[in-house]
N, CA, C and O atoms as a printed pandas DataFrame, in Angstrom:
     atom_number atom_name residue_name chain_id  residue_number  x_coord  y_coord  z_coord
0              1         N          MET        A               1  -44.133  -18.071  -33.346
1              2        CA          MET        A               1  -44.428  -19.355  -32.752
2              3         C          MET        A               1  -45.905  -19.662  -32.936
3              4         O          MET        A               1  -46.719  -18.751  -33.089
4              5         N          GLY        A               2  -46.247  -20.932  -32.922
5              6        CA          GLY        A               2  -47.619  -21.355  -33.122
6              7         C          GLY        A               2  -48.257  -21.806  -31.830
7              8         O          GLY        A               2  -47.732  -21.605  -30.734
8              9         N          THR        A               3  -49.392  -22.413  -31.998
9             10        CA          THR        A               3  -50.145  -22.955  -30.884
10            11         C          THR        A               3  -50.598  -24.356  -31.271
11            12         O          THR        A               3  -50.693  -24.669  -32.458
12            13         N          SER        A               4  -50.877  -25.195  -30.293
13            14        CA          SER        A               4  -51.349  -26.542  -30.585
14            15         C          SER        A               4  -52.835  -26.516  -30.886
15            16         O          SER        A               4  -53.603  -25.821  -30.221
16            17         N          ALA        A               5  -53.229  -27.269  -31.882
17            18        CA          ALA        A               5  -54.628  -27.377  -32.275
18            19         C          ALA        A               5  -54.814  -28.719  -32.949
19            20         O          ALA        A               5  -53.843  -29.428  -33.214
20            21         N          LYS        A               6  -56.059  -29.071  -33.228
21            22        CA          LYS        A               6  -56.363  -30.323  -33.916
22            23         C          LYS        A               6  -57.004  -30.024  -35.255
23            24         O          LYS        A               6  -57.825  -29.117  -35.382
24            25         N          LEU        A               7  -56.612  -30.807  -36.257
25            26        CA          LEU        A               7  -57.145  -30.681  -37.606
26            27         C          LEU        A               7  -58.121  -31.819  -37.847
27            28         O          LEU        A               7  -57.806  -32.982  -37.598
28            29         N          PHE        A               8  -59.317  -31.475  -38.337
29            30        CA          PHE        A               8  -60.332  -32.468  -38.672
30            31         C          PHE        A               8  -60.633  -32.348  -40.154
31            32         O          PHE        A               8  -61.108  -31.310  -40.615
32            33         N          ILE        A               9  -60.355  -33.416  -40.908
33            34        CA          ILE        A               9  -60.639  -33.437  -42.340
34            35         C          ILE        A               9  -61.906  -34.272  -42.506
35            36         O          ILE        A               9  -61.886  -35.491  -42.334
36            37         N          GLU        A              10  -63.004  -33.603  -42.842
37            38        CA          GLU        A              10  -64.303  -34.252  -42.974
38            39         C          GLU        A              10  -64.760  -34.186  -44.425
39            40         O          GLU        A              10  -64.186  -33.448  -45.226
40            41         N          ALA        A              11  -65.776  -34.945  -44.760
41            42        CA          ALA        A              11  -66.229  -35.037  -46.153
42            43         C          ALA        A              11  -66.625  -33.697  -46.746
43            44         O          ALA        A              11  -66.386  -33.453  -47.929
44            45         N          ASN        A              12  -67.236  -32.811  -45.936
45            46        CA          ASN        A              12  -67.724  -31.544  -46.489
46            47         C          ASN        A              12  -67.037  -30.311  -45.912
47            48         O          ASN        A              12  -67.309  -29.191  -46.347
48            49         N          GLN        A              13  -66.151  -30.505  -44.939
49            50        CA          GLN        A              13  -65.471  -29.353  -44.335
50            51         C          GLN        A              13  -64.148  -29.752  -43.708
51            52         O          GLN        A              13  -63.894  -30.920  -43.415
52            53         N          ILE        A              14  -63.310  -28.732  -43.514
53            54        CA          ILE        A              14  -62.030  -28.880  -42.818
54            55         C          ILE        A              14  -62.128  -27.983  -41.598
55            56         O          ILE        A              14  -62.419  -26.792  -41.716
56            57         N          ARG        A              15  -61.886  -28.555  -40.425
57            58        CA          ARG        A              15  -62.007  -27.786  -39.188
58            59         C          ARG        A              15  -60.684  -27.776  -38.453
59            60         O          ARG        A              15  -59.950  -28.764  -38.454
60            61         N          LEU        A              16  -60.392  -26.662  -37.832
61            62        CA          LEU        A              16  -59.227  -26.502  -36.982
62            63         C          LEU        A              16  -59.753  -26.045  -35.631
63            64         O          LEU        A              16  -60.450  -25.035  -35.538
64            65         N          ALA        A              17  -59.413  -26.798  -34.572
65            66        CA          ALA        A              17  -59.953  -26.492  -33.249
66            67         C          ALA        A              17  -58.855  -26.554  -32.203
67            68         O          ALA        A              17  -57.919  -27.348  -32.292
68            69         N          LYS        A              18  -59.002  -25.690  -31.209
69            70        CA          LYS        A              18  -58.133  -25.704  -30.035
70            71         C          LYS        A              18  -59.040  -25.928  -28.838
71            72         O          LYS        A              18  -59.788  -25.036  -28.439
72            73         N          GLY        A              19  -58.971  -27.126  -28.267
73            74        CA          GLY        A              19  -59.880  -27.474  -27.194
74            75         C          GLY        A              19  -61.302  -27.473  -27.736
75            76         O          GLY        A              19  -61.584  -28.132  -28.736
76            77         N          GLU        A              20  -62.193  -26.744  -27.090
77            78        CA          GLU        A              20  -63.589  -26.635  -27.523
78            79         C          GLU        A              20  -63.810  -25.472  -28.490
79            80         O          GLU        A              20  -64.916  -25.293  -29.000
80            81         N          THR        A              21  -62.766  -24.684  -28.744
81            82        CA          THR        A              21  -62.895  -23.494  -29.588
82            83         C          THR        A              21  -62.568  -23.821  -31.044
83            84         O          THR        A              21  -61.500  -24.353  -31.346
84            85         N          GLU        A              22  -63.496  -23.497  -31.937
85            86        CA          GLU        A              22  -63.259  -23.648  -33.371
86            87         C          GLU        A              22  -62.425  -22.469  -33.848
87            88         O          GLU        A              22  -62.844  -21.321  -33.700
88            89         N          LEU        A              23  -61.262  -22.728  -34.414
89            90        CA          LEU        A              23  -60.409  -21.669  -34.936
90            91         C          LEU        A              23  -60.752  -21.357  -36.387
91            92         O          LEU        A              23  -60.699  -20.204  -36.814
92            93         N          ALA        A              24  -61.104  -22.394  -37.139
93            94        CA          ALA        A              24  -61.478  -22.211  -38.543
94            95         C          ALA        A              24  -62.337  -23.385  -38.978
95            96         O          ALA        A              24  -62.067  -24.532  -38.622
96            97         N          THR        A              25  -63.374  -23.088  -39.750
97            98        CA          THR        A              25  -64.199  -24.107  -40.394
98            99         C          THR        A              25  -64.315  -23.693  -41.848
99           100         O          THR        A              25  -64.828  -22.617  -42.157
100          101         N          VAL        A              26  -63.837  -24.549  -42.740
101          102        CA          VAL        A              26  -63.776  -24.215  -44.155
102          103         C          VAL        A              26  -64.538  -25.263  -44.955
103          104         O          VAL        A              26  -64.201  -26.445  -44.881
104          105         N          PRO        A              27  -65.551  -24.870  -45.713
105          106        CA          PRO        A              27  -66.203  -25.826  -46.608
106          107         C          PRO        A              27  -65.182  -26.300  -47.650
107          108         O          PRO        A              27  -64.422  -25.485  -48.175
108          109         N          VAL        A              28  -65.152  -27.588  -47.954
109          110        CA          VAL        A              28  -64.151  -28.080  -48.906
110          111         C          VAL        A              28  -64.323  -27.436  -50.278
111          112         O          VAL        A              28  -63.354  -27.306  -51.026
112          113         N          SER        A              29  -65.538  -27.033  -50.612
113          114        CA          SER        A              29  -65.780  -26.382  -51.903
114          115         C          SER        A              29  -65.155  -24.987  -51.978
115          116         O          SER        A              29  -64.987  -24.449  -53.072
116          117         N          ALA        A              30  -64.808  -24.395  -50.829
117          118        CA          ALA        A              30  -64.226  -23.055  -50.802
118          119         C          ALA        A              30  -62.700  -23.066  -50.933
119          120         O          ALA        A              30  -62.100  -22.021  -51.184
120          121         N          VAL        A              31  -62.066  -24.227  -50.768
121          122        CA          VAL        A              31  -60.606  -24.311  -50.820
122          123         C          VAL        A              31  -60.121  -24.008  -52.231
123          124         O          VAL        A              31  -60.554  -24.633  -53.199
124          125         N          THR        A              32  -59.218  -23.043  -52.332
125          126        CA          THR        A              32  -58.678  -22.659  -53.638
126          127         C          THR        A              32  -57.277  -23.220  -53.864
127          128         O          THR        A              32  -56.845  -23.378  -55.006
128          129         N          GLU        A              33  -56.563  -23.522  -52.768
129          130        CA          GLU        A              33  -55.202  -24.021  -52.914
130          131         C          GLU        A              33  -54.754  -24.779  -51.675
131          132         O          GLU        A              33  -55.069  -24.409  -50.545
132          133         N          ILE        A              34  -54.004  -25.856  -51.922
133          134        CA          ILE        A              34  -53.300  -26.591  -50.874
134          135         C          ILE        A              34  -51.830  -26.527  -51.270
135          136         O          ILE        A              34  -51.481  -26.836  -52.410
136          137         N          SER        A              35  -50.978  -26.133  -50.352
137          138        CA          SER        A              35  -49.555  -26.066  -50.659
138          139         C          SER        A              35  -48.755  -26.703  -49.535
139          140         O          SER        A              35  -49.235  -26.855  -48.411
140          141         N          TYR        A              36  -47.531  -27.071  -49.864
141          142        CA          TYR        A              36  -46.657  -27.693  -48.873
142          143         C          TYR        A              36  -45.215  -27.334  -49.175
143          144         O          TYR        A              36  -44.885  -26.951  -50.297
144          145         N          GLY        A              37  -44.365  -27.456  -48.181
145          146        CA          GLY        A              37  -42.944  -27.174  -48.338
146          147         C          GLY        A              37  -42.462  -26.243  -47.252
147          148         O          GLY        A              37  -43.124  -26.076  -46.228
148          149         N          GLU        A              38  -41.310  -25.636  -47.472
149          150        CA          GLU        A              38  -40.718  -24.737  -46.485
150          151         C          GLU        A              38  -41.157  -23.289  -46.678
151          152         O          GLU        A              38  -40.970  -22.466  -45.781
152          153         N          ASP        A              39  -41.739  -22.965  -47.837
153          154        CA          ASP        A              39  -42.084  -21.588  -48.182
154          155         C          ASP        A              39  -43.584  -21.344  -48.176
155          156         O          ASP        A              39  -44.054  -20.392  -48.799
156          157         N          VAL        A              40  -44.340  -22.181  -47.488
157          158        CA          VAL        A              40  -45.792  -22.108  -47.517
158          159         C          VAL        A              40  -46.312  -20.807  -46.926
159          160         O          VAL        A              40  -47.304  -20.277  -47.427
160          161         N          HIS        A              41  -45.681  -20.263  -45.873
161          162        CA          HIS        A              41  -46.144  -19.023  -45.246
162          163         C          HIS        A              41  -46.302  -17.920  -46.291
163          164         O          HIS        A              41  -47.335  -17.252  -46.344
164          165         N          ARG        A              42  -45.280  -17.732  -47.120
165          166        CA          ARG        A              42  -45.333  -16.678  -48.144
166          167         C          ARG        A              42  -46.368  -16.997  -49.202
167          168         O          ARG        A              42  -47.100  -16.109  -49.638
168          169         N          ARG        A              43  -46.441  -18.262  -49.624
169          170        CA          ARG        A              43  -47.355  -18.639  -50.704
170          171         C          ARG        A              43  -48.807  -18.438  -50.282
171          172         O          ARG        A              43  -49.587  -17.852  -51.033
172          173         N          VAL        A              44  -49.182  -18.912  -49.098
173          174        CA          VAL        A              44  -50.559  -18.739  -48.644
174          175         C          VAL        A              44  -50.844  -17.263  -48.411
175          176         O          VAL        A              44  -51.926  -16.783  -48.750
176          177         N          GLY        A              45  -49.893  -16.537  -47.839
177          178        CA          GLY        A              45  -50.065  -15.102  -47.623
178          179         C          GLY        A              45  -50.296  -14.365  -48.924
179          180         O          GLY        A              45  -51.131  -13.462  -48.987
180          181         N          THR        A              46  -49.569  -14.737  -49.962
181          182        CA          THR        A              46  -49.747  -14.126  -51.270
182          183         C          THR        A              46  -51.098  -14.495  -51.860
183          184         O          THR        A              46  -51.765  -13.655  -52.465
184          185         N          ALA        A              47  -51.506  -15.748  -51.687
185          186        CA          ALA        A              47  -52.770  -16.221  -52.259
186          187         C          ALA        A              47  -53.969  -15.494  -51.666
187          188         O          ALA        A              47  -54.932  -15.210  -52.378
188          189         N          ILE        A              48  -53.924  -15.190  -50.377
189          190        CA          ILE        A              48  -55.090  -14.552  -49.766
190          191         C          ILE        A              48  -54.899  -13.067  -49.552
191          192         O          ILE        A              48  -55.855  -12.359  -49.233
192          193         N          GLY        A              49  -53.665  -12.577  -49.724
193          194        CA          GLY        A              49  -53.411  -11.150  -49.599
194          195         C          GLY        A              49  -53.543  -10.627  -48.178
195          196         O          GLY        A              49  -53.766   -9.432  -47.984
196          197         N          LEU        A              50  -53.411  -11.484  -47.192
197          198        CA          LEU        A              50  -53.534  -11.109  -45.786
198          199         C          LEU        A              50  -52.419  -11.758  -44.985
199          200         O          LEU        A              50  -51.678  -12.596  -45.501
200          201         N          ALA        A              51  -52.306  -11.371  -43.733
201          202        CA          ALA        A              51  -51.390  -12.064  -42.833
202          203         C          ALA        A              51  -51.907  -13.479  -42.629
203          204         O          ALA        A              51  -53.118  -13.689  -42.560
204          205         N          VAL        A              52  -51.021  -14.440  -42.532
205          206        CA          VAL        A              52  -51.399  -15.836  -42.379
206          207         C          VAL        A              52  -51.269  -16.246  -40.928
207          208         O          VAL        A              52  -50.273  -15.948  -40.269
208          209         N          VAL        A              53  -52.286  -16.932  -40.441
209          210        CA          VAL        A              53  -52.237  -17.457  -39.080
210          211         C          VAL        A              53  -51.493  -18.786  -39.139
211          212         O          VAL        A              53  -51.827  -19.650  -39.950
212          213         N          SER        A              54  -50.509  -18.949  -38.301
213          214        CA          SER        A              54  -49.698  -20.167  -38.310
214          215         C          SER        A              54  -49.983  -21.002  -37.069
215          216         O          SER        A              54  -49.962  -20.496  -35.947
216          217         N          PHE        A              55  -50.247  -22.278  -37.285
217          218        CA          PHE        A              55  -50.541  -23.186  -36.186
218          219         C          PHE        A              55  -49.578  -24.362  -36.209
219          220         O          PHE        A              55  -49.195  -24.828  -37.282
220          221         N          GLY        A              56  -49.186  -24.844  -35.044
221          222        CA          GLY        A              56  -48.522  -26.137  -34.915
222          223         C          GLY        A              56  -49.612  -27.056  -34.418
223          224         O          GLY        A              56  -49.962  -26.990  -33.240
224          225         N          VAL        A              57  -50.164  -27.908  -35.257
225          226        CA          VAL        A              57  -51.391  -28.605  -34.933
226          227         C          VAL        A              57  -51.127  -29.894  -34.152
227          228         O          VAL        A              57  -50.496  -30.819  -34.663
228          229         N          GLY        A              58  -51.623  -29.948  -32.893
229          230        CA          GLY        A              58  -51.661  -31.092  -31.977
230          231         C          GLY        A              58  -50.606  -32.154  -32.148
231          232         O          GLY        A              58  -49.483  -31.879  -32.570
232          233         N          ALA        A              59  -50.978  -33.359  -31.818
233          234        CA          ALA        A              59  -50.073  -34.498  -31.909
234          235         C          ALA        A              59  -49.680  -34.769  -33.353
235          236         O          ALA        A              59  -48.590  -35.273  -33.624
236          237         N          LEU        A              60  -50.586  -34.427  -34.291
237          238        CA          LEU        A              60  -50.271  -34.611  -35.706
238          239         C          LEU        A              60  -49.160  -33.675  -36.155
239          240         O          LEU        A              60  -48.415  -33.979  -37.087
240          241         N          MET        A              61  -49.056  -32.535  -35.484
241          242        CA          MET        A              61  -48.187  -31.477  -35.941
242          243         C          MET        A              61  -47.099  -31.149  -34.926
243          244         O          MET        A              61  -46.934  -29.986  -34.557
244          245         N          ALA        A              62  -46.374  -32.126  -34.482
245          246        CA          ALA        A              62  -45.329  -31.883  -33.492
246          247         C          ALA        A              62  -44.125  -31.219  -34.150
247          248         O          ALA        A              62  -43.907  -31.374  -35.351
248          249         N          LEU        A              63  -43.356  -30.491  -33.376
249          250        CA          LEU        A              63  -42.141  -29.883  -33.913
250          251         C          LEU        A              63  -41.138  -30.965  -34.262
251          252         O          LEU        A              63  -41.036  -31.972  -33.562
252          253         N          SER        A              64  -40.417  -30.767  -35.312
253          254        CA          SER        A              64  -39.437  -31.738  -35.775
254          255         C          SER        A              64  -38.063  -31.092  -35.777
255          256         O          SER        A              64  -37.919  -29.929  -36.154
256          257         N          LYS        A              65  -37.060  -31.838  -35.359
257          258        CA          LYS        A              65  -35.701  -31.297  -35.352
258          259         C          LYS        A              65  -35.064  -31.373  -36.735
259          260         O          LYS        A              65  -34.081  -30.683  -37.004
260          261         N          SER        A              66  -35.621  -32.212  -37.617
261          262        CA          SER        A              66  -35.102  -32.293  -38.967
262          263         C          SER        A              66  -35.814  -31.244  -39.829
263          264         O          SER        A              66  -36.299  -30.239  -39.309
264          265         N          LYS        A              67  -35.874  -31.472  -41.124
265          266        CA          LYS        A              67  -36.518  -30.531  -42.034
266          267         C          LYS        A              67  -37.945  -30.243  -41.573
267          268         O          LYS        A              67  -38.686  -31.158  -41.214
268          269         N          LYS        A              68  -38.318  -28.980  -41.585
269          270        CA          LYS        A              68  -39.669  -28.600  -41.179
270          271         C          LYS        A              68  -40.610  -28.721  -42.368
271          272         O          LYS        A              68  -40.326  -28.229  -43.460
272          273         N          HIS        A              69  -41.731  -29.383  -42.134
273          274        CA          HIS        A              69  -42.735  -29.605  -43.163
274          275         C          HIS        A              69  -43.947  -28.742  -42.854
275          276         O          HIS        A              69  -44.494  -28.797  -41.753
276          277         N          TYR        A              70  -44.363  -27.945  -43.830
277          278        CA          TYR        A              70  -45.518  -27.075  -43.661
278          279         C          TYR        A              70  -46.580  -27.439  -44.689
279          280         O          TYR        A              70  -46.267  -27.790  -45.826
280          281         N          VAL        A              71  -47.827  -27.350  -44.277
281          282        CA          VAL        A              71  -48.968  -27.525  -45.169
282          283         C          VAL        A              71  -49.820  -26.280  -45.020
283          284         O          VAL        A              71  -50.118  -25.854  -43.904
284          285         N          GLY        A              72  -50.208  -25.700  -46.136
285          286        CA          GLY        A              72  -51.038  -24.496  -46.112
286          287         C          GLY        A              72  -52.309  -24.691  -46.905
287          288         O          GLY        A              72  -52.351  -25.451  -47.873
288          289         N          ILE        A              73  -53.343  -23.993  -46.479
289          290        CA          ILE        A              73  -54.628  -24.021  -47.179
290          291         C          ILE        A              73  -55.078  -22.576  -47.376
291          292         O          ILE        A              73  -55.016  -21.766  -46.451
292          293         N          ALA        A              74  -55.528  -22.263  -48.582
293          294        CA          ALA        A              74  -56.126  -20.951  -48.861
294          295         C          ALA        A              74  -57.544  -21.197  -49.361
295          296         O          ALA        A              74  -57.815  -22.192  -50.034
296          297         N          TRP        A              75  -58.448  -20.272  -49.019
297          298        CA          TRP        A              75  -59.835  -20.439  -49.446
298          299         C          TRP        A              75  -60.503  -19.093  -49.682
299          300         O          TRP        A              75  -60.053  -18.053  -49.201
300          301         N          VAL        A              76  -61.587  -19.151  -50.437
301          302        CA          VAL        A              76  -62.476  -18.017  -50.636
302          303         C          VAL        A              76  -63.880  -18.546  -50.374
303          304         O          VAL        A              76  -64.361  -19.427  -51.087
304          305         N          ASN        A              77  -64.533  -18.008  -49.353
305          306        CA          ASN        A              77  -65.885  -18.413  -48.992
306          307         C          ASN        A              77  -66.772  -17.181  -49.126
307          308         O          ASN        A              77  -66.685  -16.249  -48.326
308          309         N          GLU        A              78  -67.629  -17.187  -50.150
309          310        CA          GLU        A              78  -68.404  -16.021  -50.542
310          311         C          GLU        A              78  -67.420  -14.913  -50.875
311          312         O          GLU        A              78  -66.666  -15.064  -51.836
312          313         N          ASP        A              79  -67.380  -13.807  -50.139
313          314        CA          ASP        A              79  -66.425  -12.740  -50.455
314          315         C          ASP        A              79  -65.277  -12.683  -49.448
315          316         O          ASP        A              79  -64.511  -11.720  -49.443
316          317         N          LYS        A              80  -65.150  -13.697  -48.601
317          318        CA          LYS        A              80  -64.112  -13.695  -47.570
318          319         C          LYS        A              80  -62.982  -14.645  -47.931
319          320         O          LYS        A              80  -63.198  -15.828  -48.193
320          321         N          LYS        A              81  -61.758  -14.091  -47.938
321          322        CA          LYS        A              81  -60.565  -14.898  -48.178
322          323         C          LYS        A              81  -59.972  -15.303  -46.843
323          324         O          LYS        A              81  -60.091  -14.577  -45.856
324          325         N          GLY        A              82  -59.331  -16.467  -46.812
325          326        CA          GLY        A              82  -58.675  -16.910  -45.597
326          327         C          GLY        A              82  -57.599  -17.925  -45.905
327          328         O          GLY        A              82  -57.457  -18.386  -47.037
328          329         N          GLY        A              83  -56.851  -18.261  -44.885
329          330        CA          GLY        A              83  -55.811  -19.261  -45.048
330          331         C          GLY        A              83  -55.147  -19.557  -43.731
331          332         O          GLY        A              83  -55.185  -18.745  -42.807
332          333         N          PHE        A              84  -54.533  -20.728  -43.642
333          334        CA          PHE        A              84  -53.717  -21.045  -42.491
334          335         C          PHE        A              84  -52.601  -21.975  -42.899
335          336         O          PHE        A              84  -52.670  -22.653  -43.924
336          337         N          VAL        A              85  -51.569  -21.993  -42.070
337          338        CA          VAL        A              85  -50.386  -22.807  -42.299
338          339         C          VAL        A              85  -50.167  -23.656  -41.062
339          340         O          VAL        A              85  -50.297  -23.179  -39.934
340          341         N          MET        A              86  -49.832  -24.921  -41.284
341          342        CA          MET        A              86  -49.562  -25.849  -40.180
342          343         C          MET        A              86  -48.158  -26.414  -40.328
343          344         O          MET        A              86  -47.738  -26.753  -41.434
344          345         N          GLN        A              87  -47.439  -26.517  -39.234
345          346        CA          GLN        A              87  -46.181  -27.247  -39.251
346          347         C          GLN        A              87  -46.523  -28.681  -38.905
347          348         O          GLN        A              87  -47.142  -28.946  -37.875
348          349         N          CYS        A              88  -46.124  -29.603  -39.760
349          350        CA          CYS        A              88  -46.497  -31.005  -39.608
350          351         C          CYS        A              88  -45.291  -31.859  -39.263
351          352         O          CYS        A              88  -44.170  -31.570  -39.681
352          353         N          ASP        A              89  -45.528  -32.897  -38.508
353          354        CA          ASP        A              89  -44.501  -33.891  -38.232
354          355         C          ASP        A              89  -44.127  -34.568  -39.542
355          356         O          ASP        A              89  -44.980  -34.772  -40.406
356          357         N          LYS        A              90  -42.857  -34.914  -39.688
357          358        CA          LYS        A              90  -42.385  -35.508  -40.940
358          359         C          LYS        A              90  -43.091  -36.818  -41.269
359          360         O          LYS        A              90  -43.179  -37.193  -42.438
360          361         N          ASP        A              91  -43.595  -37.518  -40.256
361          362        CA          ASP        A              91  -44.277  -38.792  -40.487
362          363         C          ASP        A              91  -45.747  -38.619  -40.847
363          364         O          ASP        A              91  -46.382  -39.576  -41.291
364          365         N          ASP        A              92  -46.302  -37.428  -40.668
365          366        CA          ASP        A              92  -47.732  -37.224  -40.855
366          367         C          ASP        A              92  -48.113  -36.335  -42.025
367          368         O          ASP        A              92  -49.254  -36.391  -42.483
368          369         N          TYR        A              93  -47.185  -35.505  -42.530
369          370        CA          TYR        A              93  -47.613  -34.496  -43.498
370          371         C          TYR        A              93  -48.116  -35.091  -44.807
371          372         O          TYR        A              93  -49.016  -34.524  -45.426
372          373         N          ARG        A              94  -47.565  -36.211  -45.241
373          374        CA          ARG        A              94  -48.044  -36.823  -46.490
374          375         C          ARG        A              94  -49.485  -37.303  -46.351
375          376         O          ARG        A              94  -50.288  -37.140  -47.270
376          377         N          GLY        A              95  -49.813  -37.899  -45.195
377          378        CA          GLY        A              95  -51.185  -38.339  -44.947
378          379         C          GLY        A              95  -52.151  -37.172  -44.884
379          380         O          GLY        A              95  -53.279  -37.265  -45.370
380          381         N          ILE        A              96  -51.711  -36.077  -44.287
381          382        CA          ILE        A              96  -52.547  -34.878  -44.216
382          383         C          ILE        A              96  -52.790  -34.332  -45.624
383          384         O          ILE        A              96  -53.916  -33.976  -45.970
384          385         N          LEU        A              97  -51.731  -34.268  -46.435
385          386        CA          LEU        A              97  -51.897  -33.804  -47.819
386          387         C          LEU        A              97  -52.870  -34.690  -48.588
387          388         O          LEU        A              97  -53.738  -34.181  -49.298
388          389         N          LEU        A              98  -52.736  -36.017  -48.456
389          390        CA          LEU        A              98  -53.638  -36.934  -49.151
390          391         C          LEU        A              98  -55.085  -36.737  -48.706
391          392         O          LEU        A              98  -56.001  -36.764  -49.528
392          393         N          GLY        A              99  -55.286  -36.539  -47.408
393          394        CA          GLY        A              99  -56.634  -36.299  -46.904
394          395         C          GLY        A              99  -57.231  -35.020  -47.455
395          396         O          GLY        A              99  -58.390  -34.994  -47.870
396          397         N          LEU        A             100  -56.432  -33.948  -47.458
397          398        CA          LEU        A             100  -56.906  -32.660  -47.980
398          399         C          LEU        A             100  -57.181  -32.747  -49.481
399          400         O          LEU        A             100  -58.196  -32.240  -49.959
400          401         N          GLU        A             101  -56.277  -33.392  -50.223
401          402        CA          GLU        A             101  -56.486  -33.556  -51.663
402          403         C          GLU        A             101  -57.739  -34.381  -51.938
403          404         O          GLU        A             101  -58.500  -34.087  -52.860
404          405         N          GLY        A             102  -57.941  -35.409  -51.132
405          406        CA          GLY        A             102  -59.088  -36.294  -51.336
406          407         C          GLY        A             102  -60.421  -35.598  -51.160
407          408         O          GLY        A             102  -61.327  -35.798  -51.970
408          409         N          VAL        A             103  -60.569  -34.782  -50.121
409          410        CA          VAL        A             103  -61.867  -34.138  -49.878
410          411         C          VAL        A             103  -62.090  -32.905  -50.749
411          412         O          VAL        A             103  -63.233  -32.574  -51.063
412          413         N          THR        A             104  -61.013  -32.219  -51.145
413          414        CA          THR        A             104  -61.177  -30.994  -51.930
414          415         C          THR        A             104  -61.126  -31.223  -53.437
415          416         O          THR        A             104  -61.668  -30.428  -54.205
416          417         N          GLY        A             105  -60.478  -32.303  -53.863
417          418        CA          GLY        A             105  -60.280  -32.530  -55.290
418          419         C          GLY        A             105  -59.165  -31.671  -55.866
419          420         O          GLY        A             105  -58.952  -31.670  -57.078
420          421         N          LYS        A             106  -58.448  -30.939  -55.012
421          422        CA          LYS        A             106  -57.334  -30.079  -55.444
422          423         C          LYS        A             106  -56.020  -30.825  -55.275
423          424         O          LYS        A             106  -55.858  -31.602  -54.333
424          425         N          LYS        A             107  -55.090  -30.594  -56.177
425          426        CA          LYS        A             107  -53.752  -31.160  -56.074
426          427         C          LYS        A             107  -52.871  -30.195  -55.296
427          428         O          LYS        A             107  -52.848  -28.998  -55.585
428          429         N          ALA        A             108  -52.142  -30.715  -54.304
429          430        CA          ALA        A             108  -51.243  -29.878  -53.513
430          431         C          ALA        A             108  -50.089  -29.372  -54.362
431          432         O          ALA        A             108  -49.569  -30.097  -55.210
432          433         N          VAL        A             109  -49.689  -28.122  -54.130
433          434        CA          VAL        A             109  -48.615  -27.467  -54.866
434          435         C          VAL        A             109  -47.371  -27.441  -53.985
435          436         O          VAL        A             109  -47.441  -27.061  -52.817
436          437         N          ASP        A             110  -46.238  -27.844  -54.544
437          438        CA          ASP        A             110  -44.958  -27.801  -53.830
438          439         C          ASP        A             110  -44.440  -26.365  -53.873
439          440         O          ASP        A             110  -43.945  -25.909  -54.903
440          441         N          SER        A             111  -44.558  -25.658  -52.749
441          442        CA          SER        A             111  -44.159  -24.240  -52.726
442          443         C          SER        A             111  -42.660  -24.062  -52.870
443          444         O          SER        A             111  -42.210  -22.993  -53.282
444          445         N          ASP        A             112  -41.873  -25.079  -52.544
445          446        CA          ASP        A             112  -40.425  -24.966  -52.678
446          447         C          ASP        A             112  -40.007  -24.942  -54.156
447          448         O          ASP        A             112  -38.938  -24.434  -54.493
448          449         N          ALA        A             113  -40.857  -25.496  -55.034
449          450        CA          ALA        A             113  -40.543  -25.518  -56.457
450          451         C          ALA        A             113  -41.095  -24.309  -57.200
451          452         O          ALA        A             113  -40.850  -24.147  -58.396
452          453         N          MET        A             114  -41.841  -23.458  -56.495
453          454        CA          MET        A             114  -42.469  -22.294  -57.106
454          455         C          MET        A             114  -41.702  -21.036  -56.760
455          456         O          MET        A             114  -41.060  -20.968  -55.712
456          457         N          THR        A             115  -41.760  -20.040  -57.629
457          458        CA          THR        A             115  -41.222  -18.719  -57.330
458          459         C          THR        A             115  -42.390  -17.831  -56.968
459          460         O          THR        A             115  -43.318  -17.655  -57.758
460          461         N          VAL        A             116  -42.343  -17.271  -55.769
461          462        CA          VAL        A             116  -43.430  -16.403  -55.296
462          463         C          VAL        A             116  -42.969  -14.960  -55.372
463          464         O          VAL        A             116  -41.921  -14.609  -54.830
464          465         N          LYS        A             117  -43.754  -14.114  -56.047
465          466        CA          LYS        A             117  -43.428  -12.697  -56.127
466          467         C          LYS        A             117  -44.135  -11.971  -55.010
467          468         O          LYS        A             117  -45.301  -12.251  -54.733
468          469         N          ASN        A             118  -43.460  -11.049  -54.365
469          470        CA          ASN        A             118  -44.070  -10.264  -53.285
470          471         C          ASN        A             118  -44.834   -9.096  -53.837
471          472         O          ASN        A             118  -45.415   -8.323  -53.075
């Protein structure tokens, strides 16, 4: 299960916060991959080689009774790898992807169309 948090997509960084606590701050230049689909947990985990922290992000990321939409981000900042996965509301995930693509210059990868090797 996840926790509620807020996602901030800014010109030079992507921030994830819960209340006053910053959970992650990622320079957009450090983002190596944006992925989306139902298999994002495995894809981001494979990309960073670590356990992935999963968040259900605030009002933007409400649980949906229909198909679950996930957006993942992986990054390398200096020698530190990281990543997180968000479950997004079906009405918001496309806007979130466009925002992330816009600030990072990276094209989102459809993880459902990819084969991920463990």
